[in-house]
Steps between C-alpha positions, in 0.01 A plus 500: 500500500406765244745784471379853559458725199811704430394671180252753632625528857780755435258729323248474779736501795384724779155562355251609763191295437286661767193700409606863518846651558730430207328172413260630236758709305740205483228262389390751236862547389543125452175492307620778268824314425289197412272715282802624300601140434139402422481776235734294280205264454271760345765644270625166366152346468396794282816464294431126456143577391612760244741243354228237459565282806194316631373606842459141623869427448589833665311384808610135505868555419543760775399248768677202342823700492440637850460147636821385329701802620381464859560125505854539365575787737357309797700189418827695467453749785305295754570141404296194402335476843333839443373388159383172655309691769330708230390191307379329817284795604369546146379140465380482859273805449448460126137612494581821685789595269295426188222729624716779644758494219240450229303805614770728635760440230329311215169678443649833606787496252307347211257793525788751508661349188168496314449869586849585364369408154241776521668795674841668545703368789464814712121495457498135607716589802266786592181298458653217700503736800133413547644222716554770764123526535456124471747422780293645789197312366698176495639562849149569627374180334772310686376642829745787541396836641583770247493858637327758282776760525670558167201384296477842331850450362411154373203655322735763352720222360197330349381833352839540334464155342156592366632830359788329322274249327235763422776699333582203276134475400489871420817469289327247273597164646206258443291424807540124443879536515482701823262247657733216394777670692303614805280199587784243523694740721201540732494120533876497562458775761307258721693183413836633619400604856289184536805286423722708728252490785458123468879473524512738796236301688670170423837635609362584846338156533777286348632363830829317437516652150483860625879541499521398135220735399670793672747478211331716233678316218360170628149647512530639147635169367214305656241742358673486161493119496131518589435726199671276242205257457276802433729614219531146364121484473491843336755392238298186423175695461633798298775314306704811407780485240847428638691801638813635334833555674427869555188418703683232698778748583259778597294275725826380655584859595150540644547178696829631642394855590134443590490134600832453679564852636183711518252235611707365794574857611133597478392180677753562777385859551133399494553225757697720742172611653165338573330843525244517214567870444878456475444212258282731290772768523761262357258403222445871429867544408422317178375835371868584454499251214317759289779755501774239466319332210439830321870587521608151394259487208615841376865385511443157342216561255547867414342830606147494640256783432283584800179703493344707776289206622815290525675756720193545720459124537866445583500781757187352660650150521837613637343762726267237642798278580686776683188612685419143600847445645506835683151453645603158634812634667315803645230275640762267647683787672172627640419155639842476667462847654154415627626177658787692659261754653273224626782304661644815657 
């Protein structure tokens, strides 16, 4: 028998996962905690890039170290039977994990690391928010019904991303450098929700394996293992120079904060509901990464000079996030009131 997850449960105890009521604020709160932990990725990847570390190693090492940390933790905290169950499910559904992990973790993160070579971390974090627009498209492609309420706020977030990158172009950054940062992130914006939605679908259809997949750390470990062959192939093709100890240490911190803490928390929050709009709301909390990354980059790498376009873009991105969350909760309350009137 696989033990229940005890790592995330205390944090999530008592969460109302129903659509409406206090469910949406709690889901959004969990997403924001995850976004703060995710911001470590953007800050440290930029630092690695500025110190000459190759982007392929930044991508590969993060997931190699994540897999090792999760395997060790699982063996110590849950026992060898838990690890054995993970290996059994991985090999039994190998093709699925290679596809879902390769897209949702491998291609996604390789694109993010490549972009970190061409833009400051907070710009990468802001541009990455294009995934908020990509998520409803992915959900729709998977057959989900995505309500149109809140779309204006999603457009506002996207407008903020455009303004931020237009400001870089106006400040003299070459167009080729901006494109090299933006295009990979647009690809990553679709890869991440595709991988997550594949996992979400599989989790609901896993039958006897459903209990194991309800453990977010198990799900993350399986997706991580599925991404490792992608990174192995990338290393063979690109053949980057060996990383130094500073890059290994930095990617280890990313693996701990983003891979072992933020990703399971985000996966747990995202899987608490099957409502497409609530899933999109959790994904929208990733906009918080922008502010967290900006603060972290200023502390670690020195002061950052912002122009008017930067402030306007940041306000648009963060304002879109807040508006999106509020519009969802208002709509949910209205639906509940309407149902109450109808039943009365």
